[in-house]
Residue, then its C-alpha position, 0 to 999 in steps of 0.5 A: m816497320k822498315y826504315s833507315f833511321t835508328l831511334t834513341g832518346f833522352s830517357d831521363e824524361i822517363s824517370p831519373d832512375i836509370k833502371a826505370q829508363f832502360k826497362h821502358l826503352q826495352k818495352l818500346s824496342i829502343s836499344f839506344f839512349e842519349p844519356r843526359g841525367i843519370n840517377g839525378k846527376s848530369i852525365s858529365s858529372l859522373n865519377d869513374e865508379e858511377v860510369e862503371d855502374l852505368v856500363e853494367e846497367m847498359h850491358e844488363f839491358g842491352i842498351k847502347v849510347s847514341s850520343i852524350g847529351s852533355p851540357i857543354g857550351k851551356i855557359n855564358i860566353t863571358d864566363d871563365f872557359a878554363p873550368h868548363f874546358e876541363l868538364f869538356k875533357r872529362t865528358c870526352e873521357i866518359a864518352k869513350k868509356l860508354g862506347t860513343r864518339y858523339i857528344r852534343v855541345f852548344s855555342f854559349f849563352i850570349p848576354q841578353g839584348e846584345d848582338p851575338k856577332i860581338y862575341r863571334d871571335e870568342v865563340i869560334k876560339r872556344l869551339s876551335a879548342m874543343i874541336q882540336y881536342a876532339k880530333e886528338n881523341d877521336i870524338i865527334l862534336l855535334h852542335e845543337n841549335e838552341k835558344a839564347i846561344y850564339g847558334e840560336g838562329l839559322e844565320n849563325c848556325v850556317d856561320l859555325m858550320q861554314t867556319l868549323y865543319c869537319n869530321n869532328f864537328k857537325a850539326i844536330f838539327d832540332p826543329a822545336n828549338f828553331v820554332q822557338a827562335k822564330q825561324d822557318t824550319k824548312a828553310c833552316f833544314n835546307a840550308l843545314k842539311s849537308y851538315i846534319a849528322y844527328m836529329h833531335i825529335k821534338d816539335a813546337k807551336e808558334d807560341g813556343s810550347v812543345v808538342p809531340a812530333g807533327y802537332g806543331t809548326g816544325n815541319l817534322k813530316y817534311i824534314l823526315y821525308e827529306l832525310k829519308e830521300m837523302g839516305y840519312k841513316g843516323f839517329l832520331s833522338i826522341e826529346p819529348h819535353l812534354g813535362k818537367f824532369e829532374g835537371l831541366a832547370s840546370l839546362e835552361r837559362e834563368g827566366d826561360k819560358t819553356r812551357v812545361f807544367e806537369n812532370s815528365d814520365a813514361g807515358k809522355f815519352t811513349l806519346a812522343y815515340e808514337a807520334l814520331n812512329s806515326i810520321i815515319e809510317r806515313i813517309 
């Protein structure tokens, strides 16, 4: 199979155990991963010894990091930013130790029922501080569209990119998240494609339930074809979300209705991988 994309993924959906994650990635001939949960801990919470152990495991299995799947920006916009900024700086340090410039970030949870525009200035202020630090440390922040944050829908994602896009701040495109936000993924992709530096691969139905790529209304085939035509040579990060996994609750806002019933496992990750490859073969 020949294509310009490089596959990676959230392997904590295979198992919380890092060895089990890497063994399964090897079986699928995937040589990158997007670390989010490592042996039951958030990637941003690892201490120096744990980071060193992770580096050793990566070397043993021949696995590299595509991007840090961090929780940065997944706090309420009304929360104190200072301690979170310290966590962000630590995440930048971890990224360097793991050999990647990419860190996935979010644009803060907005109080339910309130107009996100009320908090725009504070969102821009916080992201600008993070971008400045990223510039000083040769880090590239990748903003992911996500439910309930400022950059949930197309309008605000475009606003963030038009205001802040630079060599150190670019976009992740997640089709399923746009579906769950009741957005047209083709329109979103066409409006954001010049800013996209990284792809998350998951799909969803109109009711918000997550399904393998190509089985929902996220227009994965259209998007991947357009990426190929654009000459995109970046990562496609498999994010199955087909079952519960350790750490999921801490990543979602309280009361989130993400429809996951069974536990995530290697089989579900393989299903997501095969669904993606099926689309790649067709394009």
